[in-house]
N, C-alpha and C positions, 0 to 999 in steps of 0.2 A: 667949694671943693670940687663938685661935679663939673662945674664950668671950666675949671682949670684943667681937669683930666681930658675933657672933650677937646679943648683947644690944643693940647699937646698931641692928641691922636690925629686930628686934622692936619697938624703941622707935619707929622711924620708921613701921612699919605701924600701930601702935596710934594714932598721931597722925593718919594719913590715913584710917582707918576711918569716922569720922563724916562726912567730906566725901564719900566714895563713896556712902554711904547716901542723903545729901541729894540728890546728883546723880541717883541712880536714881529717887527718888520724883518729882522734877520731870519726868523723862523720861516716866514712866507717865502722869502727870496731863496732860501735853501731848498724848500720843497719844489718850487717851480723849476729850479735848475736841474734837480734830480729827474723830474718828469721829462724835461726837454732832452736830457742826455739819453734816457731810455728810449724815447721815441726816435731819436736820431739813429741809435743803434739798430732799431727794428727796421726802419726804412732803408738803411744802408745794407742790412742783411738781405733784403728782398729786392732783386733787380727790377727795373721798370718793365722789361719784357714779360716777366712772370705775372705782374699785376694785369697787364693787358690781356695775357692769355686767360687769366682767371675771369676777367670781365667778359671775354668772348665766350667762355664756357657757360657762364651764368646766362648770357643772352641766348645762347643756343638751347639751353635747357628750357628757358622760358618760351622760345618759339616752338619747341617740340611739345611742351605742355599745351600751348594754344592750339596746335594742330590736332593733338589728341582730343582736346575738348570739342573742336569743330567736328571731328570724325564721329565722336560719340553723339553729338547733337544730330548729325545726319542719319546715323543708325536709328536713333530714337524716332525721327520723323518717318523713316522708312517703315519701322515697326508699327507706328500709329496708322500709316496709310494701309498697311496690310490688314490690320485689325478692322479698319473701316470697310475695306473691300469684303472681308469675310462676313462682316455684319450684314452687308447688302447682298450677300449671296453671289458675289462676283469673284473672278479669279484673274489675276494679271496675265498669266500665261494661258493661252488657249489649250484646251485638252488635247492630248496626243491622240492620234487616230488609233482606234481599237484594232488590235491584231486578231484576225479570225483564223480559226482552223477551217480551211476551205475543204468542204466535203461535197463533191459534185453531186452525189446521189444519196438520198436518205430514204430508207424504207422501214416501215414498222407497223405494228398494230396500234399502239398508243404509247405516249411517253410514260415510263422510260424504256419501253420495249421497242426501241428503234436504234438505227445505226448511230445517230448523233450522240446517244448516251455513252458511247465508247470513247469519246474525246473529252479531254479536260479543256476548260476555257470556252469562249464563245465560238459558235459554229456558223459558217455561211454555206448555204445550199444553193445549187443551181436547180435541182429537182428534188422535191420532198413529197413523198407519197405515204399516206397512212390510211389504214382501214377505218379505224375509229377516229383517230386524231393525229395531228402532226404538231411538232414544236421545233422551232429553229430560232436562232438569234437574228439572222439576217437572210434575205432571199434575193437572189439575182436570177429569176427564172420562173419556175412553176411550183405551186404547192397545192395539193389536192387531198381531201379526206372526206369521209361521209358525214362526220358530225362537227369536229372542231379543228380549226387552224389557229395556231398562236405564233406570232412573230414578235420577238421582244424588241427588235430594233427596226430599221427601215426595210421596206419591201419594194423591189423594183421588178415588175413582171405581172404574173397572174396568180391570184389566190382564190380558191373556191371551196366552199364547204357549207354545212348547215348554219354554222356560226363562225364568223371570221373576226379575229382580234389581232390588231396590229398596234403596238405601243409606240410607234414612231411614224415617220412619213411613209406615204404610199404613192408610188408612181406606176401607173398602169391600170390594171383591172382588179377590183376587189368585189367579189360577188358571193352572196350568201342566200340560203333558203329562208332564214329567219332574221338574224341580226348581223349587220356588218358594222363593226366598231373600229374606228381609226382614231388614235389619241392625238395625232398631230395633223399635218397638212395632207391634202389629197390632190394629186394631179392626174387626171384621167377619168375613169368611170367607176362609180361606186353604186352597187345595187344591193338591196335587201328586201325580202318579201314583206317583212314587218317593219323594220326600223333600220335606218342608216344614220351613222354618227361620224362627223368630222370634227375633231377637237381643235383644228386650226383653220387655215384658209382652204377653200375649195376652188380649184380651177379645172373645170370640166363639166361632168354630169353626175348628179346624185339623184337616184330614183328609189322610191319605197312605196309599198302597198299601204302602210299605215302612216309613217311619218319620217321626214328627213330633217336633220338638224346639223347646222354648221356653226361652230363657236367663233369663227373668224369671218373673213370676207368671202363672198361668193362671186365667181366670175364664170358664167356659163348658164347651165340649166339646173334648177333645183325643183324636184317634183315629189309631192307626197299626197296620197289620196285623201288622208285626213288633215295633215298639216305639213307645211314646209316652212322652216324658220331659220333665220340667220341673225346672229348676234351683231355682226359687223355690217358692212355695206353689201349690196347686191347689184350686180351688173349683168343683165341678160334677161332670163325668163324665170320667174318663180310662180309656182302654181300649187294649189291645194284647196280643200274646203276652207282651211285657214292658211293664208299666206302672210306671214308676219316677218318683218325686217325691222330690227331696232335701229339700224343705221340708215343710210341713204339708198334709194333705189334709182337706178338708171336703166330703164328698159320697160318690161311688161310684168305686171302682177295680175293674176287671175284667181278668183276664188269667191266663195260665199262672203267671206270677210277678209279684207286685206288691210295691211298697215305698213306705213313707211315713215321714217323721220322726215327726210326731204325726198321729193319725187321729181324726176325728170323723165317723163314717159307717160304710160297709160296704166290705169287701174280699171279692171273690167270684172263685174260680178254683181253682188247684191249690196253689200255695205263696205264702204271704203273710207279710210282715215289717213290723213297726212298731218303729222303733229309737230313738225320741226320749224324751219325758218323760211324755206323756199319751196314753191310748187310750180313746175313748168310742164304742161302737158294736158291731160284730160282724165276725168273720172266719169265712168259710165256705170250706173247702178241705181238701185232703188233709193238708197240713202248715201249721199256723198258729203263728207266732212273734211274741211281743210282748216286746221287751227294753226295757221302760219302767218308770218308778218307780210310776205309778198307772194302773190300768185299771178302768173301769166298763163291762164288755163281756161278750160271749159269744164263745167260741171253739168251733166245731163242726167236727170233722174226724177223721181217723184219729189224728193226733199233734198235740197242743196243748201249747205251751210258753209260759210267762210267767215271766220272771225277777224280777218285782217283785210288788207287792201287787195281786192280782186280785179286785176286788169284782164277782162275777158268776158265770157258768157256764162250765165246761169240760166238753164232751161229746165223747168220742172213745174210740178203742181204748186209747191211752196218753195220760195227762195228766201234766204236770209244772208245778209252780209254786213260787215261794218262799212264797207265802201266797195261798190262794184260798178263796172261800166254798163253792162247790158244784162239786166235781169228780165227774163220773160217767163211768166207763169200766171197761174190763177191768183196767187198772192205773193207779192214780193216786198219784203221788209228790208229797208236799207237804213242802218243807223245814222249814217252821214248823208242821207239822200233827202228826198222831198216828201212832205206830208201837207196836203192842202185840202181845204173844203171849197167846193164850187157850187154856186147858185146861179141859175140862168133860166132864160126863157127861149123857146124855139118854136118853129112852125108846127112841130109834132106834139109838143107838150108845153103848155104855158108856164107851168111850174116844174122846175127840175132841181134836184140837188145831187151832189156826187162827192165821192172821196177819191182823191188822187194821191197815190204814193208810189215811190220807186227810187231810182238813183237820180243823179243830177241830170241825166239826159234821157232816160227811158222810164216810163211810168205805166202803172195800171190805173184804170178809173172804173169805179163802181157807181152806177147811176140808178135813180128812180124818179119818175115824173108823172104828171097827170095832165090830161087834155080835156078841159070842160067845154071848149068852144066848138063842139061837133054834135051831131044828132044823138050819138050814144057815147057817153063819157068813157074814156079809156085810161088805163094805167099802163105805163111803159117802164120796164126795168131791164137791166142788163149790165154788161161790162165791156171794157175795151182796152186796147193797148196803144200807146202813143209815144211820141218823141218830143223832147223839149230842146229848143234852139235859142240860146241867149244871143241877143243882138248887141245890147249895151246894158248899162246899169238900169235903164228905164224900160226898154222894150225887149220883148221876146216873142217867139212864135211856137205854138203848140199844134201839132197835127196828130190825129188819132183816128182809129176806126172802132166804132161801137157796134155791138150786136145786141138788139133789143127784142124782147117779146112784148106784144101788145095784147092786152086783155080788156074786155068790157068790164066795167066795175061791178055790174050786177050779174054777170055770168062769165066765169073764168073758163068755161068750156069753149067759148068763142075766142079765137086767137088769130093773130097775124104776126109776121116777123119782119124786122127791118134792120138793115145795116146802114150806118152813117159814116161817111168820110168827112171829117171836120178839119178845117184849116183856120186856126184862131190866132189873132194878134192879141198881145197882152201889153198893157201899159201899167207900170208899177207906180201907184199913187204914193205909197210909202213902203217901208220894209215889209209890211204884212199884208197890204191890200193892193189888188191889181184889178183893173177893168179888162174883160175879155170880150171879144166880138169877132165875127167872121162868118163866111159862107159854109154851107154843107151840101153834100150830095147824098140823097137818100135812095136806097133800093129796097122795095117792099115785096113780100110774097103774101097773097091773099087766096084763101080757099073760097069756093063758090058758096058753101053753106056756112061760112064764118063771117067775120067782120067785113064790112064794106070798106073799100079804100077811102071812102069819104070820111070814115070815122078816125082815120089816122092823122090826117093833116087838113088844115083849112086852105092850103095852097094847091094849085092844080098839079095833077100827077099824070104821067104819060105811060101808057101801056107799051112795053117793049117786048113782051113775049108771054107765052102761056104753055103749060104742059098739063095733061089730064084736066083736073078741075081747078088748077092753080094758075093765077095770073101774076105776072111780074110787072111792076111799075117803077118808073124812075121819076124823081122830082128834085128840084132845088130846094134849099132851105137856108136857115140862118140861126145864129146863136148870139145872144147878148146877155152878159151877166157879170158876175164879180167873183174873184178868187181871194181867199184869205188863207 
């Protein structure tokens, strides 16, 4: 029964299927036709020119919006730049010149009891006179008072008082009985009995009984009885018990203690220091120190020190250098120089030993020797100065002058003196050992009641002169030895 009903139902659906498809197709065609008709009516209602104008309007609005965006971006960049300049303390526009109330003559007891107080705004004076004190914003002329002068801006002319204070530049003369203070540059003459101060550069002369200070460069003369100091460079003459420049000095520094970063000139006094990169000139003092990379200079004093390459002269009791051309002194130590031990025999002492040290070309030699081949044995000791001449990798020539004291070994009160000029050839056996040999010329001084000349050398000696009870003798000699 169920099967029959289902078959009938399927049969009915199969008969209705074509009708449903036809109805659906007619419905879709009707909808598309209606939509097309409405669209046609819309386009026919709006002419082509209107559509073009609309498109042009939209394009213009888009271009305007883009221009506004670019303008806004430029304004933002400008604001950001202004903020950056403000952060750095700068201003794009230069400040406008200050407008002064020009008051040719100011007179008063002290501020505010003065003519300038009657004016609003900044005042510029040509003449400002005060019994106790004067105060003006700017000066183009003369300002005098017994105790205090204060100028808030620049001063061009002459200011004189017990205390001078200028908070800007000074051009002219600024003189005080105690303290002269300028906050900026000074061009001219600045004097203070106790202290002078320039907050900027100094071009001219700065004098003080106690101390002078410039926080910028100095061009001219800076003098202070106790100290003269410059934070920048100094060109000219700087003098004081302490003459100190943190920058470079070109000119003359004099004082008990002087200092410069680089020096091109002369330091004269007791203790001198150059601590920068270059030194060209001279140091004359008890202690001279150059802590620089390169020096073309002379150091003359008791103690001379150069930690770099010194092309020039060191003349003193003690010399030290990393590398120097000409060290002359009682003791010269050169880090990159020579240090040798010498052992030799000569006509005046059979057994000798010495220490030779110095630069590559100039050396000191310290010797001691004994002569047993004479009637009275003698001990000889002394020192000398010489020069080293390289010939090639194997050969060299050393020439030096020695000054010796000769004593009897059993009685040191008996003495004679001898100078030797030696010209020695050297042959390098290897890197460390060399043979040395050559002639000498000996000049001896003997007292009548001292050693006999026969006790000094076993070679003949020739008397060349005498004075009082001293005879002078000349003799040839020789040296044969080894250097290590």
